[in-house]
C-alpha positions, -999 to 999 in steps of 0.1 A, spaced: 652 -317 316 667 -348 331 704 -349 342 723 -381 345 733 -390 381 763 -411 372 780 -383 354 811 -381 377 819 -419 373 816 -414 336 840 -386 335 866 -405 357 863 -436 335 870 -416 303 899 -397 319 916 -429 329 912 -443 293 921 -410 277 949 -391 296 953 -366 267 950 -330 282 931 -318 252 904 -345 257 901 -333 292 897 -298 283 869 -307 258 851 -325 286 854 -294 308 837 -273 282 811 -298 276 801 -299 312 798 -262 313 777 -261 282 752 -288 296 750 -270 329 740 -238 311 716 -258 289 700 -273 320 696 -240 337 679 -224 307 655 -252 303 646 -252 339 638 -214 338 617 -218 308 597 -246 323 590 -225 355 579 -194 333 557 -215 312 540 -229 343 534 -194 357 521 -177 326 482 -175 322 467 -197 296 454 -179 264 416 -177 265 394 -170 233 379 -134 235 341 -133 243 318 -127 214 309 -90 211 270 -89 210 249 -61 196 214 -60 212 198 -46 181 214 -71 157 214 -101 178 185 -100 204 158 -77 189 153 -99 158 146 -129 183 120 -108 201 103 -102 167 109 -136 155 89 -152 184 62 -126 185 73 -111 219 70 -75 206 39 -80 186 8 -58 192 -11 -86 208 17 -93 233 43 -73 250 42 -47 221 7 -35 228 2 1 241 0 -10 278 24 -39 276 17 -73 291 20 -80 329 41 -50 335 67 -57 307 63 -35 276 83 -37 244 81 -14 214 60 -28 185 81 -49 162 113 -36 179 112 -1 163 129 13 196 158 -11 205 172 11 231 139 13 251 135 -26 248 171 -30 261 164 -8 291 130 -27 297 149 -60 298 180 -49 317 171 -20 339 134 -22 348 120 -46 373 151 -42 394 173 -61 369 154 -94 375 149 -99 338 185 -101 329 212 -116 353 246 -120 336 259 -138 368 232 -164 365 219 -164 328 196 -193 332 180 -178 362 171 -146 343 135 -139 342 137 -131 305 151 -165 295 132 -185 322 98 -174 309 108 -174 273 119 -211 277 89 -221 298 109 -228 330 88 -203 347 50 -201 339 44 -178 311 11 -167 295 25 -168 260 40 -203 264 74 -216 258 86 -194 230 124 -203 230 128 -240 241 159 -246 262 188 -257 243 176 -242 210 199 -220 190 180 -189 200 180 -198 236 218 -203 234 222 -169 218 202 -152 244 220 -171 272 254 -162 257 245 -126 255 234 -125 292 267 -143 302 287 -118 282 274 -90 302 240 -83 284 254 -52 269 235 -30 243 266 -28 219 286 0 205 276 29 183 303 17 160 287 -17 153 273 -24 118 238 -18 112 214 -34 86 209 -12 56 188 -33 34 173 -69 31 167 -87 -2 147 -119 -8 159 -146 -32 143 -151 -55 124 -119 -61 100 -133 -85 91 -168 -97 66 -186 -119 53 -214 -98 30 -242 -107 -1 -249 -86 7 -271 -55 44 -263 -57 67 -253 -29 96 -228 -26 119 -219 1 127 -183 3 161 -169 15 165 -134 30 200 -117 28 208 -87 50 234 -62 39 252 -43 68 267 -8 68 302 -24 68 294 -42 36 290 -76 51 261 -99 39 244 -124 61 216 -149 56 190 -139 81 161 -161 69 154 -178 103 152 -144 120 125 -129 98 88 -126 100 69 -136 68 34 -128 56 16 -135 25 -8 -109 8 -31 -137 -3 -31 -170 16 -55 -186 -9 -28 -181 -36 3 -186 -16 9 -196 21 42 -189 38 53 -205 70 74 -190 99 107 -204 80 100 -187 47 87 -219 29 61 -209 3 32 -234 -5 13 -225 -37 -24 -231 -38 -46 -243 -66 -58 -210 -79 -40 -191 -107 -31 -156 -101 -3 -137 -84 4 -125 -49 35 -112 -29 51 -125 3 65 -100 28 97 -105 48 105 -82 76 139 -80 96 150 -52 119 127 -25 103 136 -34 68 111 -50 45 112 -67 12 89 -89 -9 87 -118 -32 62 -121 -61 46 -156 -68 31 -159 -104 9 -189 -107 -1 -196 -143 -34 -212 -151 -30 -250 -157 -36 -264 -190 -27 -258 -226 -6 -226 -232 -27 -199 -247 -4 -192 -277 -2 -157 -294 -38 -156 -308 -61 -130 -295 -34 -107 -280 -39 -77 -303 -24 -43 -293 -41 -9 -299 -13 9 -280 17 3 -258 -6 -3 -226 -18 -36 -243 18 -47 -248 25 -45 -210 -9 -62 -201 -4 -90 -227 31 -98 -217 19 -103 -181 -12 -124 -193 10 -147 -210 30 -155 -180 -3 -164 -163 -14 -184 -193 -46 -160 -197 -60 -149 -230 -78 -116 -228 -115 -113 -237 -128 -99 -270 -133 -62 -275 -167 -49 -264 -194 -38 -287 -202 -1 -294 -231 1 -270 -211 -13 -241 -182 13 -250 -206 41 -252 -221 34 -217 -188 26 -201 -169 56 -213 -198 82 -206 -200 67 -170 -163 67 -163 -155 101 -179 -185 122 -170 -205 102 -145 -235 103 -166 -256 79 -186 -260 84 -224 -295 93 -234 -316 73 -258 -309 98 -286 -272 99 -280 -270 60 -280 -290 59 -313 -266 83 -330 -235 65 -316 -247 31 -327 -255 44 -362 -222 62 -367 -201 43 -392 -169 63 -385 -138 41 -379 -126 66 -351 -161 71 -335 -148 58 -302 -119 83 -301 -144 110 -312 -168 99 -284 -140 103 -258 -131 138 -271 -168 150 -270 -171 137 -234 -139 155 -223 -156 189 -235 -189 185 -216 -195 205 -183 -203 172 -164 -167 163 -169 -157 190 -142 -188 181 -121 -178 145 -119 -141 149 -113 -146 177 -87 -168 152 -69 -140 127 -68 -115 151 -55 -138 169 -31 -139 134 -13 -101 130 -13 -94 166 -2 -124 166 24 -148 194 15 -166 192 48 -193 217 55 -194 207 92 -159 219 97 -158 248 72 -193 262 73 -215 264 41 -198 295 26 -162 283 30 -170 247 20 -188 260 -11 -158 282 -19 -133 253 -15 -155 231 -37 -156 258 -63 -119 261 -65 -116 224 -70 -141 223 -98 -125 253 -115 -93 234 -117 -109 206 -136 -130 230 -158 -97 246 -169 -79 214 -173 -52 225 -150 -25 201 -149 -24 178 -119 10 187 -107 0 224 -106 -32 216 -89 -13 198 -61 12 226 -59 -14 252 -55 -31 234 -27 2 226 -8 14 262 -10 -18 280 -5 -14 312 16 -30 347 22 -66 356 27 -88 326 24 -112 346 4 -84 349 -23 -70 315 -17 -99 291 -13 -74 261 -16 -62 271 19 -95 258 33 -77 225 33 -57 234 63 -89 243 81 -103 208 78 -69 191 86 -54 212 114 -26 192 130 8 192 112 10 153 114 -25 150 100 -16 174 72 14 153 64 -4 122 63 -33 134 42 -12 148 15 10 118 14 -21 94 12 -37 116 -16 -8 127 -36 17 98 -31 -5 70 -20 16 65 11 -1 59 45 22 75 73 -3 76 102 12 42 115 47 60 119 33 86 142 37 60 172 60 34 159 79 21 129 57 13 101 51 -26 104 50 -32 66 71 -4 53 103 14 60 88 46 73 99 55 109 88 80 135 117 103 122 101 101 88 67 110 101 79 140 123 102 151 94 72 155 72 50 170 101 78 197 105 70 208 68 35 220 81 45 232 114 46 268 103 11 267 90 -16 288 110 -49 306 104 -55 340 119 -87 358 121 -87 396 112 -111 423 105 -111 412 68 -116 376 75 -93 346 79 -57 344 66 -36 313 62 2 319 71 34 300 72 58 317 95 84 313 121 109 284 125 91 261 149 111 230 159 95 193 156 107 171 185 109 133 183 84 122 210 107 93 222 142 108 222 132 146 224 156 155 199 148 180 171 139 164 138 149 185 108 119 191 86 123 168 54 102 150 29 102 111 26 137 99 15 147 135 9 174 157 26 164 182 53 148 213 38 172 244 38 144 269 28 142 296 55 108 307 43 77 287 38 87 250 40 59 239 20 76 254 -11 103 229 -11 78 200 -4 56 210 -34 88 211 -57 98 176 -44 63 163 -48 57 174 -84 93 168 -97 93 143 -126 118 121 -108 96 118 -76 91 80 -73 56 82 -62 35 113 -73 32 103 -110 29 66 -102 1 74 -75 -19 94 -101 -15 68 -127 -26 40 -104 -57 60 -91 -66 66 -127 -61 30 -136 -82 18 -108 -111 43 -118 -111 32 -154 -102 -5 -152 -118 -14 -120 -88 -19 -98 -53 -3 -95 -21 -19 -105 -13 -14 -67 -44 -22 -47 -56 -5 -24 -46 25 -44 -35 46 -13 -15 18 2 17 20 -16 45 3 2 74 -20 -2 54 -50 8 24 -42 -15 42 -42 -49 25 -35 -81 8 -65 -98 24 -55 -131 54 -32 -126 61 -26 -162 25 -14 -168 25 9 -139 59 24 -151 43 28 -185 14 46 -171 35 68 -150 53 79 -181 20 88 -198 14 112 -167 47 129 -169 52 129 -207 17 146 -209 28 172 -184 2 158 -158 -26 166 -183 -56 144 -170 -75 146 -204 -45 133 -222 -41 105 -200 -78 96 -204 -75 98 -242 -44 73 -241 -60 48 -216 -95 48 -234 -78 41 -267 -63 8 -253 -76 -25 -262 -74 -32 -224 -99 -6 -216 -121 -16 -244 -123 -53 -235 -157 -70 -229 -166 -82 -194 -177 -116 -208 -150 -141 -198 -134 -168 -222 -123 -203 -212 -91 -189 -196 -98 -159 -176 -131 -165 -157 -114 -165 -124 -90 -136 -131 -100 -102 -115 -67 -85 -111 -46 -87 -143 -70 -68 -168 -78 -97 -189 -114 -87 -191 -135 -57 -181 -147 -59 -144 -181 -50 -132 -181 -18 -113 -210 -8 -90 -220 28 -100 -211 54 -73 -241 65 -52 -243 98 -69 -239 85 -105 -265 58 -99 -291 81 -85 -285 105 -113 -291 76 -136 -324 69 -119 -336 103 -123 -324 106 -159 -343 72 -170 -374 82 -152 -372 118 -163 -380 131 -128 -352 152 -112 -347 152 -74 -347 183 -54 -319 183 -28 -322 203 3 -303 236 3 -294 236 -33 -313 250 -64 -338 229 -83 -321 210 -111 -289 203 -93 -278 166 -101 -263 145 -74 -228 147 -89 -230 184 -85 -236 182 -47 -206 199 -31 -219 191 4 -214 155 13 -236 162 44 -268 168 23 -293 145 38 -305 119 14 -313 82 22 -303 68 -12 -270 83 -13 -262 73 22 -273 37 16 -252 34 -15 -220 44 1 -214 81 -3 -185 90 18 -187 114 48 -152 130 41 -136 125 75 -105 109 62 -84 108 30 -89 72 24 -105 60 -8 -121 33 13 -147 59 27 -167 54 -5 -183 21 -1 -187 3 -34 -199 -31 -20 -234 -43 -26 -258 -51 3 -292 -65 10 -305 -32 21 -296 -17 -14 -314 -46 -32 -345 -42 -10 -345 -4 -17 -344 -8 -54 -371 -33 -52 -395 -14 -29 -386 21 -24 -417 45 -26 -395 73 -39 -384 52 -70 -420 40 -75 -431 77 -76 -405 86 -102 -415 55 -124 -453 64 -122 -449 102 -124 -476 117 -147 -451 139 -164 -422 113 -162 -402 97 -191 -423 64 -191 -456 84 -195 -442 102 -225 -428 70 -239 -462 52 -235 -480 82 -253 -455 86 -281 -449 49 -290 -482 29 -295 -462 0 -311 -447 -22 -284 -418 -32 -305 -407 5 -309 -414 10 -272 -391 -19 -264 -363 -1 -283 -368 32 -265 -368 14 -230 -336 -5 -239 -319 25 -253 -329 46 -222 -319 22 -196 -291 2 -212 -279 24 -240 -284 -6 -266 -311 -20 -287 -330 -51 -274 -325 -85 -286 -352 -103 -305 -361 -122 -273 -362 -90 -252 -386 -75 -277 -408 -106 -274 -408 -104 -236 -418 -67 -237 -448 -75 -261 -459 -105 -241 -457 -85 -208 -476 -55 -221 -501 -77 -240 -510 -95 -206 -512 -62 -187 -548 -48 -184 -532 -12 -180 -504 -6 -204 -489 24 -185 -488 1 -155 -473 -27 -175 -446 -3 -188 -438 9 -153 -435 -27 -139 -411 -36 -168 -391 -4 -163 -387 -13 -127 -373 -47 -136 -348 -28 -158 -339 -5 -131 -330 -36 -108 -310 -53 -135 -273 -59 -129 -268 -42 -163 -282 -10 -151 -266 -8 -115 -232 -18 -126 -207 -3 -152 -194 -31 -173 
């Protein structure tokens, strides 16, 4: 504050002109007031200059929320870089950032702290290598000056802290949109929103890792921009952020004129859901198959056995309007039903003679077959296996625990078979494409930790006893036994009882859906979720409404396998022809037509034996045993091995190889074993030649025997022409039959 220097002269001048005492007093008080005012202002100015300036508080960083996503986004913790088992150049990160604390220590503590220097952030090895300032085998991943570079630099400058346990955590991520119908060649930008434990939401798109399930239908770049291809169909795009995953479904309709409503008849509710989805894709389903095709298809699907010529003739001549339903009912009552379905489940539940021995493996197989022979509900079947205990001679289901011996392997096997969930990845790290963590894996493992097998004077006994703890391999902490997404078990006895109740409860989100999906794959050629034993958030069902409807069939029928088969076989979807129309020739995933399915090895070989009339003698089993009745997958047989019989060392459906190969084609064309069956003196062909001197009648019998149908007029003429040109009629029939044996119509179910 400035004070005038001429104040005394001013006062004297005023006093000379105004001699009034009162005025003098006023000036005296004014002088005192101004003096006090000046002093106060001076003190305020001094205080203000001495007080520190207010500085904005530094940002509070959280390593898991702010830095881990960048390590994932730029591939630093991928399995081919620092996330692999041994790390890279002495620096190891957890795969996909599943262990944030370990990653934090690797960056800030290991290597004598050279990787993170809060005092000189730009000189930190972490930032210098990531930006390319220091040579780095992975190249410049985070360019200097980029937003990600500045985030890391600011974190380092702020002290490179891990963060507080009270900081918010991501609880879920969601994609916008979740589903969209898109034209071929179009583009779409996805957005990923994260929801935190404090209720906050944030757009985290630029920090996510994206992946398409089918690049030919839809590609996605690192920014979440989706580019649709030229082919019609549907696929999903995955987004992963901080261990949480979500997916987007792209539906690409067939271009061209809309299909309209014609040709979408419904036999039951299954067709309603299939047709609704086909209309989205602008696809029209094929026509219904003829009776001969349905007979062959249903027989192979339900009992794994080809119809005989007499069975085909009777069915084709039947005029009943419900003869297809009657056929299904008759097939469900045949003994081959139990043989065929026991074979399928013996593969999944690993009836393995090499681990069990012949006696125990056969007992285990017989138990499985007895369940299907009695049509035991599938939930009871699963519960009996999960809770098996006591002497194994009395509880043969317990042999499962002799084949799969580690608690973790038990947890993974039952999850994969009965839930369709693969847990094995989570044994070592967070599942890269699902939400399952190591805690989930070891929680499930703990439910089987009590299981042991003891040998005694009266044989082996399966026990579930004690209260063993399961420790997390990274933290060393005890992991309470618990099922996936369930509360820890409070059962003080056999923990598997609680697991069995949870598995088979109607509200379980996986058990009924897994059974429905596996059965759909068996009868329709592919699952609604494919592969059938890889159910995860990033592999969604192609038709969610259909899968929900099929799962309701399972629960509403009280897990009755035969009732499910009746319902599915009655649908128009199951009865469609494999012949495509002008809209669905390229569709192989939406049930617009029947798919060609290579016959399983055992079914195909039984069909060969049946049409030739020469049974096979397998080693170690009685004469007359068919291939679908073989309980031992190790029975030596070249044909079965060549055509993909599984060896039962895993619970994966993929063990059974259904792909065709050159070796298979050459075997069908040149096998001496097949030649001997075709030319057998007491075989089917010799009997047909002897009993049918008329070539037209013989042609009918050949086609009924091999294809379950009558030949066309052209095919009859071909048979007559071929036999007429053959000097030896028997040899001519054998040659023609061999051509039928090699036909796609014989080798495939269609």
